[in-house]
ZADRENMAR-723254 format. One record per residue: x, y, z of N, C-alpha, C, CB in turn. Coordinates in steps of 0.2 Angstrom, whole numbers, padded with zeros to 4 digits, always signed. Glycine has a CB too. Layout:
N
XYZXYZXYZXYZ;...
This chain:
256
-0039-0018+0112-0032-0019+0112-0028-0015+0118-0029-0018+0106;-0024-0018+0121-0020-0015+0126-0013-0012+0123-0018-0020+0132;-0013-0005+0123-0007-0002+0119-0001-0003+0124-0009+0005+0118;+0005-0004+0120+0011-0005+0124+0012+0000+0129+0017-0006+0119;+0014-0002+0135+0014+0003+0141+0019+0008+0140+0015-0001+0147;+0025+0006+0137+0030+0011+0136+0029+0017+0132+0036+0007+0134;+0023+0016+0128+0021+0022+0123+0016+0027+0126+0018+0019+0117;+0014+0025+0132+0009+0030+0135+0011+0037+0136+0007+0027+0142;+0018+0038+0137+0021+0045+0138+0020+0049+0131+0028+0044+0140;+0019+0046+0126+0018+0049+0119+0011+0052+0119+0020+0045+0113;+0007+0049+0122-0001+0050+0121-0003+0056+0126-0005+0044+0122;-0001+0056+0132-0003+0061+0137-0011+0062+0137+0000+0068+0135;-0014+0057+0137-0022+0057+0138-0025+0059+0131-0023+0062+0143;-0022+0059+0126-0025+0061+0119-0030+0055+0117-0020+0062+0114;-0035+0058+0114-0040+0053+0111-0037+0048+0106-0047+0056+0109;-0039+0042+0106-0037+0037+0101-0043+0035+0097-0033+0031+0104;-0042+0035+0090-0048+0034+0086-0045+0028+0081-0050+0040+0081;-0050+0023+0080-0049+0018+0075-0050+0020+0068-0053+0011+0077;-0045+0018+0064-0046+0021+0057-0049+0015+0053-0039+0022+0054;-0053+0017+0048-0056+0012+0044-0055+0013+0036-0064+0013+0045;-0052+0018+0034-0051+0019+0027-0045+0014+0025-0049+0026+0025;-0045+0012+0019-0040+0008+0016-0041+0001+0017-0033+0009+0020;-0037-0004+0015-0038-0011+0015-0033-0015+0019-0039-0014+0008;-0029-0011+0024-0024-0015+0027-0027-0020+0032-0020-0010+0032;-0024-0026+0032-0026-0031+0037-0024-0030+0044-0023-0038+0035;-0020-0025+0045-0018-0023+0052-0023-0018+0055-0011-0020+0052;-0023-0018+0062-0027-0013+0065-0023-0006+0065-0029-0015+0072;-0027-0001+0064-0023+0006+0063-0027+0011+0068-0023+0008+0056;-0024+0014+0072-0026+0019+0077-0023+0025+0076-0026+0016+0084;-0027+0031+0077-0024+0038+0076-0024+0041+0083-0028+0042+0071;-0019+0043+0086-0018+0047+0092-0018+0054+0091-0012+0045+0096;-0024+0057+0093-0025+0065+0091-0022+0069+0097-0032+0066+0090;-0016+0071+0096-0012+0075+0101-0014+0082+0101-0005+0074+0101;-0015+0086+0106-0017+0093+0106-0012+0097+0102-0018+0095+0113;-0006+0095+0101-0001+0100+0098-0001+0099+0091+0006+0098+0100;-0006+0095+0088-0007+0094+0081-0002+0089+0078-0005+0101+0078;+0003+0087+0082+0007+0082+0079+0004+0075+0081+0014+0082+0082;+0000+0073+0077-0004+0066+0078+0001+0060+0077-0010+0066+0074;-0001+0055+0080+0003+0049+0079-0001+0043+0077+0007+0047+0086;+0002+0038+0074-0002+0032+0072+0001+0026+0075-0002+0032+0064;-0004+0022+0077-0002+0015+0079-0004+0010+0074-0005+0014+0087;+0000+0005+0073-0002+0000+0068+0000-0007+0072+0001+0000+0061;-0005-0012+0072-0004-0018+0075-0007-0024+0072-0007-0017+0082;-0004-0030+0072-0007-0036+0070-0005-0042+0074-0005-0037+0062;-0009-0047+0075-0007-0053+0079-0001-0056+0076-0013-0057+0079;+0004-0059+0080+0009-0063+0077+0006-0069+0074+0014-0064+0083;+0009-0070+0068+0006-0076+0064+0010-0077+0058-0001-0076+0063;+0008-0082+0054+0012-0083+0048+0010-0078+0043+0009-0090+0045;+0016-0076+0039+0015-0072+0033+0013-0065+0036+0010-0074+0028;+0016-0063+0042+0015-0056+0044+0018-0051+0040+0017-0055+0051;+0015-0045+0039+0018-0040+0035+0021-0034+0039+0013-0037+0030;+0018-0033+0045+0020-0027+0049+0028-0027+0050+0016-0027+0055;+0031-0032+0052+0039-0031+0053+0042-0029+0047+0042-0038+0056;+0040-0031+0041+0042-0029+0035+0041-0022+0033+0040-0034+0029;+0035-0020+0035+0033-0013+0034+0038-0008+0038+0026-0011+0036;+0040-0010+0044+0044-0006+0048+0051-0005+0045+0045-0010+0055;+0054-0011+0042+0060-0010+0038+0059-0006+0032+0062-0017+0036;+0054-0006+0029+0053-0002+0023+0052+0005+0024+0047-0005+0019;+0048+0007+0030+0048+0014+0032+0054+0017+0034+0043+0014+0037;+0058+0013+0037+0065+0015+0039+0069+0016+0033+0068+0010+0044;+0069+0012+0028+0072+0013+0022+0070+0019+0018+0072+0007+0017;+0064+0020+0018+0061+0026+0015+0063+0033+0018+0053+0026+0014;+0063+0032+0025+0066+0038+0029+0073+0039+0028+0065+0036+0037;+0077+0034+0027+0084+0035+0026+0085+0038+0019+0088+0028+0026;+0081+0037+0014+0082+0040+0008+0078+0047+0007+0079+0035+0002;+0075+0049+0013+0071+0055+0013+0066+0055+0008+0076+0061+0011;+0063+0049+0007+0057+0049+0003+0051+0050+0008+0056+0042-0001;+0046+0053+0005+0040+0055+0010+0036+0049+0012+0036+0060+0007;+0036+0048+0019+0032+0042+0022+0032+0044+0029+0036+0035+0020;+0028+0040+0033+0028+0041+0040+0035+0039+0043+0023+0036+0043;+0037+0043+0048+0043+0041+0052+0042+0036+0057+0046+0048+0055;+0046+0031+0057+0046+0026+0062+0048+0029+0069+0050+0019+0060;+0044+0029+0074+0046+0031+0081+0048+0026+0085+0040+0035+0084;+0045+0020+0084+0047+0014+0088+0043+0008+0085+0045+0015+0096;+0045+0002+0087+0042-0004+0085+0043-0009+0091+0044-0007+0078;+0038-0013+0092+0039-0018+0098+0035-0024+0097+0038-0015+0104;+0036-0029+0101+0031-0035+0101+0029-0036+0108+0035-0041+0098;+0022-0036+0109+0019-0037+0116+0013-0040+0115+0019-0030+0119;+0011-0044+0120+0005-0047+0121+0003-0051+0114-0001-0042+0122;+0008-0054+0111+0007-0058+0105+0005-0054+0099+0001-0064+0106;+0007-0048+0099+0005-0043+0093+0012-0040+0091+0000-0039+0095;+0012-0038+0085+0017-0034+0082+0014-0027+0083+0020-0035+0075;+0019-0022+0085+0016-0015+0085+0021-0010+0082+0016-0013+0093;+0018-0005+0079+0022+0000+0075+0019+0007+0078+0022+0000+0068;+0024+0011+0080+0022+0018+0082+0025+0023+0077+0024+0020+0089;+0021+0027+0073+0024+0031+0068+0021+0038+0068+0023+0028+0061;+0024+0043+0064+0021+0049+0064+0016+0049+0059+0027+0054+0062;+0012+0055+0059+0007+0056+0054+0009+0059+0048+0001+0060+0057;+0007+0058+0042+0009+0061+0036+0004+0067+0035+0009+0056+0029;+0006+0073+0034+0001+0079+0033-0004+0078+0027+0005+0085+0032;-0010+0080+0028-0015+0081+0023-0020+0075+0023-0011+0081+0017;-0022+0073+0018-0027+0068+0017-0025+0063+0011-0034+0071+0015;-0028+0057+0011-0027+0053+0006-0031+0055+0000-0029+0045+0008;-0028+0053-0006-0031+0055-0012-0038+0053-0014-0026+0053-0018;-0040+0048-0010-0047+0045-0011-0052+0049-0007-0047+0038-0009;-0050+0053-0002-0055+0057+0002-0053+0064+0002-0055+0054+0009;-0048+0067-0002-0046+0074-0001-0051+0078-0005-0039+0075-0004;-0056+0081-0002-0062+0084-0005-0060+0091-0008-0067+0086+0000;-0054+0093-0007-0051+0100-0009-0048+0099-0016-0047+0103-0004;-0047+0093-0018-0043+0092-0024-0048+0090-0030-0038+0086-0023;-0047+0093-0036-0051+0091-0042-0048+0085-0045-0051+0097-0047;-0052+0081-0049-0049+0075-0052-0042+0076-0056-0054+0072-0057;-0042+0082-0060-0035+0083-0063-0029+0083-0058-0035+0089-0067;-0031+0087-0052-0025+0087-0047-0024+0080-0044-0028+0092-0042;-0029+0076-0043-0028+0069-0040-0023+0065-0045-0034+0066-0039;-0025+0066-0051-0022+0062-0056-0014+0064-0057-0025+0063-0063;-0013+0071-0057-0006+0074-0057-0002+0072-0051-0007+0081-0058;-0005+0072-0045-0001+0070-0039+0000+0063-0039-0005+0072-0033;-0004+0059-0041-0003+0052-0041+0002+0050-0046-0009+0048-0042;+0002+0052-0052+0007+0051-0057+0014+0053-0055+0004+0054-0064;+0014+0059-0053+0021+0062-0051+0024+0058-0045+0020+0069-0049;+0020+0056-0040+0022+0052-0034+0025+0046-0036+0017+0051-0029;+0021+0042-0040+0023+0035-0042+0029+0036-0047+0018+0032-0046;+0029+0041-0051+0035+0042-0056+0042+0043-0052+0034+0047-0061;+0041+0047-0047+0047+0048-0042+0049+0042-0039+0045+0054-0037;+0045+0038-0036+0047+0032-0033+0050+0027-0038+0041+0029-0029;+0047+0027-0044+0050+0022-0049+0056+0024-0052+0045+0021-0054;+0058+0030-0050+0065+0032-0053+0071+0031-0048+0065+0040-0054;+0069+0028-0042+0074+0026-0037+0078+0020-0040+0071+0024-0030;+0084+0020-0040+0088+0014-0043+0086+0008-0039+0096+0016-0043;+0085+0003-0043+0083-0004-0040+0089-0007-0036+0081-0009-0045;+0095-0005-0038+0101-0007-0034+0101-0005-0027+0108-0005-0038;+0098+0001-0026+0097+0004-0019+0092+0000-0014+0096+0011-0019;+0088-0004-0017+0082-0007-0014+0083-0014-0012+0076-0006-0018;+0083-0015-0005+0084-0022-0003+0078-0027-0003+0087-0022+0004;+0073-0024-0005+0066-0028-0004+0064-0031-0011+0061-0024-0002;+0064-0038-0012+0063-0041-0018+0056-0043-0018+0068-0047-0019;+0052-0040-0023+0045-0042-0024+0044-0044-0032+0040-0037-0022;+0050-0047-0035+0049-0049-0041+0044-0055-0042+0056-0052-0044;+0042-0056-0048+0036-0060-0049+0037-0067-0046+0034-0061-0056;+0042-0070-0047+0043-0077-0044+0042-0077-0036+0050-0080-0045;+0045-0072-0033+0044-0071-0026+0037-0070-0024+0048-0066-0023;+0033-0066-0027+0026-0064-0026+0021-0070-0027+0024-0058-0029;+0023-0074-0032+0019-0079-0034+0019-0085-0028+0020-0082-0041;+0026-0085-0026+0027-0090-0020+0023-0088-0014+0034-0091-0019;+0023-0082-0013+0019-0079-0007+0012-0080-0008+0021-0072-0005;+0009-0079-0014+0002-0080-0015+0000-0087-0014+0001-0078-0023;+0004-0092-0016+0003-0099-0015+0003-0100-0008+0008-0103-0019;+0008-0097-0004+0008-0098+0003+0002-0096+0007+0014-0095+0006;-0001-0090+0004-0007-0087+0007-0013-0091+0006-0008-0080+0005;-0013-0094+0000-0019-0099-0001-0018-0105+0003-0019-0101-0009;-0013-0108+0004-0012-0114+0008-0013-0112+0015-0005-0116+0007;-0012-0106+0017-0013-0104+0024-0020-0102+0026-0008-0099+0027;-0024-0102+0021-0031-0100+0021-0032-0092+0023-0034-0103+0027;-0027-0088+0020-0027-0081+0022-0030-0077+0016-0020-0079+0023;-0032-0080+0011-0036-0076+0005-0043-0076+0007-0034-0080-0002;-0046-0069+0007-0053-0068+0008-0056-0069+0001-0054-0061+0011;-0060-0075+0000-0063-0076-0006-0069-0071-0007-0065-0083-0007;-0072-0069-0001-0078-0064-0002-0076-0057-0004-0081-0064+0005;-0069-0056-0004-0067-0049-0006-0064-0049-0013-0062-0047-0001;-0065-0054-0017-0063-0055-0024-0067-0049-0028-0064-0062-0027;-0064-0047-0033-0068-0042-0038-0074-0046-0041-0063-0040-0043;-0078-0042-0043-0085-0044-0045-0085-0050-0050-0089-0039-0047;-0080-0050-0054-0080-0055-0060-0077-0061-0057-0075-0052-0065;-0074-0061-0051-0072-0068-0048-0075-0070-0042-0064-0067-0047;-0080-0066-0040-0084-0069-0034-0087-0075-0035-0090-0063-0032;-0087-0080-0030-0090-0086-0030-0085-0092-0032-0095-0086-0036;-0079-0089-0034-0074-0094-0036-0069-0095-0030-0069-0092-0042;-0066-0101-0030-0061-0102-0024-0054-0099-0025-0060-0110-0023;-0051-0098-0020-0044-0095-0021-0039-0100-0025-0041-0094-0014;-0040-0106-0024-0036-0111-0028-0038-0111-0035-0037-0118-0026;-0044-0110-0037-0046-0109-0044-0043-0102-0047-0053-0109-0045;-0043-0097-0043-0041-0091-0046-0033-0091-0046-0043-0085-0041;-0030-0094-0041-0023-0095-0042-0021-0099-0048-0020-0099-0036;-0024-0104-0050-0023-0108-0056-0023-0103-0062-0027-0114-0057;-0028-0099-0062-0029-0094-0068-0023-0089-0068-0035-0090-0067;-0021-0087-0062-0015-0082-0061-0009-0086-0064-0014-0080-0054;-0007-0092-0062-0001-0095-0064-0001-0097-0071+0000-0102-0060;-0007-0097-0075-0008-0099-0082-0006-0094-0086-0014-0102-0083;-0006-0087-0084-0005-0082-0088+0000-0077-0086-0011-0078-0090;+0007-0079-0084+0012-0074-0082+0013-0069-0088+0018-0077-0080;+0015-0063-0086+0017-0058-0092+0024-0060-0095+0017-0051-0089;+0025-0058-0101+0031-0060-0105+0036-0055-0104+0029-0061-0112;+0034-0049-0102+0039-0044-0101+0039-0041-0094+0038-0038-0106;+0045-0038-0091+0045-0035-0085+0049-0029-0085+0048-0040-0080;+0047-0024-0082+0051-0017-0082+0051-0016-0074+0047-0012-0086;+0057-0018-0072+0058-0018-0064+0060-0011-0062+0063-0023-0062;+0056-0009-0057+0057-0003-0053+0056-0004-0046+0052+0003-0056;+0057+0001-0042+0055+0001-0035+0048+0003-0034+0059+0006-0030;+0043-0002-0032+0036-0001-0032+0034+0000-0025+0032-0006-0036;+0028+0003-0024+0025+0004-0018+0021-0003-0016+0019+0009-0018;+0019-0006-0021+0016-0013-0020+0008-0013-0019+0019-0016-0014;+0005-0007-0016-0002-0006-0015-0004+0001-0017-0004-0008-0008;-0002+0003-0023-0002+0010-0025-0010+0013-0026+0002+0011-0031;-0014+0011-0022-0021+0014-0023-0021+0021-0020-0026+0009-0020;-0026+0025-0022-0027+0032-0020-0027+0032-0012-0033+0035-0022;-0030+0028-0008-0030+0029-0001-0023+0028+0002-0034+0024+0002;-0018+0026-0002-0011+0025+0001-0006+0031-0001-0008+0019-0001;-0009+0036-0005-0005+0042-0007-0008+0048-0004-0006+0042-0015;-0004+0052+0000-0006+0057+0004-0004+0064+0000-0003+0057+0011;-0009+0069+0002-0007+0076-0001-0010+0081+0004-0010+0077-0008;-0007+0087+0003-0009+0093+0007-0010+0098+0002-0005+0095+0013;-0016+0101+0001-0017+0106-0004-0016+0102-0011-0012+0113-0004;-0011+0105-0015-0010+0101-0021-0003+0098-0021-0011+0105-0027;+0000+0097-0015+0007+0094-0015+0007+0087-0012+0011+0099-0011;+0010+0082-0015+0011+0076-0012+0015+0076-0006+0014+0071-0017;+0012+0072-0001+0016+0073+0006+0018+0066+0008+0011+0075+0011;+0016+0060+0005+0019+0054+0007+0015+0048+0005+0020+0054+0014;+0019+0042+0005+0016+0036+0004+0015+0033+0011+0021+0031+0001;+0009+0029+0012+0007+0026+0018+0006+0018+0016+0001+0029+0022;+0005+0014+0021+0003+0007+0021+0009+0004+0016-0004+0006+0018;+0015+0004+0018+0021+0003+0014+0023-0005+0015+0026+0007+0015;+0019-0009+0017+0022-0016+0019+0023-0020+0013+0017-0019+0023;+0021-0018+0007+0023-0022+0001+0027-0019-0004+0016-0024-0003;+0031-0014-0002+0036-0010-0006+0041-0015-0008+0039-0004-0002;+0044-0014-0014+0049-0019-0016+0050-0018-0024+0048-0026-0014;+0055-0022-0026+0057-0022-0033+0052-0026-0037+0064-0024-0034;+0048-0023-0042+0043-0027-0045+0042-0023-0052+0037-0027-0042;+0038-0026-0056+0036-0023-0063+0032-0016-0061+0032-0027-0067;+0034-0011-0065+0030-0005-0063+0023-0005-0064+0033+0001-0068;+0020-0010-0068+0013-0011-0069+0010-0014-0062+0012-0016-0075;+0014-0017-0058+0011-0018-0051+0008-0012-0048+0017-0021-0046;+0011-0007-0048+0009+0000-0046+0003+0003-0050+0014+0005-0044;+0005+0003-0057+0000+0006-0062-0006+0003-0062+0004+0006-0068;-0006-0004-0061-0013-0008-0062-0017-0006-0056-0011-0015-0062;-0014-0006-0050-0018-0004-0044-0020+0003-0044-0015-0006-0037;-0016+0007-0046-0018+0014-0046-0023+0016-0051-0011+0019-0048;-0023+0013-0057-0028+0013-0062-0035+0011-0060-0026+0010-0069;-0035+0005-0056-0041+0002-0054-0044+0007-0048-0040-0005-0051;-0040+0010-0044-0042+0014-0039-0045+0021-0042-0037+0016-0034;-0042+0023-0047-0044+0029-0050-0051+0028-0054-0039+0032-0056;-0052+0022-0057-0058+0021-0060-0064+0020-0054-0058+0014-0064;-0062+0017-0049-0067+0017-0043-0069+0023-0040-0065+0012-0038;-0064+0028-0039-0065+0034-0035-0066+0040-0040-0058+0035-0032;-0064+0040-0046-0065+0046-0050-0069+0044-0056-0058+0049-0052;-0069+0038-0059-0072+0036-0065-0067+0034-0070-0077+0042-0067;-0070+0029-0075-0065+0027-0080-0062+0032-0084-0069+0021-0084;-0066+0037-0085-0063+0043-0090-0057+0045-0087-0068+0048-0090;-0055+0045-0081-0049+0048-0078-0043+0043-0079-0050+0050-0071;-0044+0037-0081-0038+0032-0081-0033+0034-0087-0041+0025-0082;-0036+0035-0093-0031+0037-0098-0027+0043-0097-0035+0038-0105;-0030+0049-0094-0026+0054-0092-0021+0053-0087-0031+0060-0089;-0022+0048-0082-0017+0046-0078-0011+0043-0081-0020+0041-0073;-0012+0038-0086-0007+0035-0090-0003+0041-0094-0009+0030-0094;-0006+0046-0097-0003+0051-0100+0001+0055-0096-0008+0055-0104;-0001+0057-0090+0003+0061-0085+0009+0057-0083-0002+0063-0079;+0008+0050-0081+0013+0046-0079+0019+0045-0085+0011+0039-0077;+0016+0045-0091+0021+0044-0097+0022+0037-0099+0027+0047-0095;+0017+0033-0099+0018+0026-0102+0012+0024-0105+0020+0021-0096;+0013+0020-0110+0007+0017-0114+0004+0011-0110+0009+0015-0121;-0002+0011-0108-0004+0005-0104-0004-0002-0107-0012+0006-0102;-0001-0006-0104-0001-0013-0106-0007-0017-0103+0006-0017-0104;-0012-0018-0107-0018-0021-0104-0017-0028-0101-0023-0022-0110;-0012-0032-0104-0011-0039-0101-0008-0038-0095-0006-0043-0106;-0003-0034-0094+0000-0033-0087-0004-0030-0082+0007-0029-0088;-0008-0025-0084-0013-0022-0080-0018-0027-0077-0017-0017-0084;-0020-0032-0081-0025-0037-0079-0022-0042-0075-0028-0041-0085;-0015-0044-0076-0012-0049-0072-0011-0046-0065-0005-0050-0076;-0008-0040-0064-0007-0038-0058-0013-0036-0054-0002-0031-0058;-0018-0035-0057-0025-0034-0054-0027-0041-0051-0030-0031-0058;-0026-0046-0055-0027-0053-0053-0023-0055-0047-0027-0058-0059;-0017-0053-0047-0012-0055-0042-0014-0052-0035-0005-0053-0044;-0017-0046-0036-0019-0042-0030-0024-0046-0026-0021-0035-0031;-0028-0050-0029-0033-0054-0026-0031-0058-0020-0037-0058-0031;-0024-0059-0020-0021-0064-0015-0018-0060-0009-0016-0068-0018;-0018-0053-0009-0015-0049-0004-0020-0045-0001-0009-0046-0007;
C-alpha cells in the first residue's frame, strides 16, 4: 500500500511493520520511531459498510472524555482507501502480555469494562442498540461480507443466512444499556505492568447491552486463559452471568 504522502514527515525513515494480532478487517501498520513514540496506521478500502470512518469518530469521542484510547493524529481518504493515523497505546494487549498472571488479566479486563460501562449513555452519540445491530448484520449478509469459514466450531459448515435466521429467532427479552466497546476481547484491551492503558480497535463502540461486551470478553478469556477463569471474571466485574444473553451476543458476533 502507498502511505499518504502528507504523513511521511511523521515517519522520518522509521521501519513500518504490518500487525497481525486481533481480528480487525482493516490493515494495521506500526511505525517504530526511534524516539519511542510509535504510531499506528489503519487503512481499509472504501466500500459498503466501512467501519474506519466511524472508528475515527469514536476515538475522538473517547479522547474528548479523556478515556484511555489511541489519540487521533489525522485521518484522510486517498487512493480509494480510508486512512487513520493514531498514537500507540503503551504496553501490550491482554492476550499477549507475558508479564501478567491470569488473576491480573482478569482484574484489568473487568475494571476497564466496568469503567467504560459507567459512562452515562446520554453522553454517547453512537447507537448500537439491538435493532440497529441486527439491521447491520442483515446488510452484511446481503453484501456477502460475512466470512462463513470463520464461524465458531459449532456453526462451521452453515450458511450466513441460516445462522442469521437462528439469531433473529431468539432475541433476548431484557436489555441493560451501557456504553460498550463492541469488541471487548483481550487483544483489544491494553495494559502496562498491571495498569490498564487503553481500548483499541474501537470501531464498534456504542450504546448496547452490557452483555455485548461481557459475552466477547468471556469467550476471549476462555480461549486465552481457560474456562476456569470465566467465573472469576464475572465475580470481579460484579454481575451474575446471563447465559441466554451471553450466547446471543456471541452468535451476533459471527456477522462482524
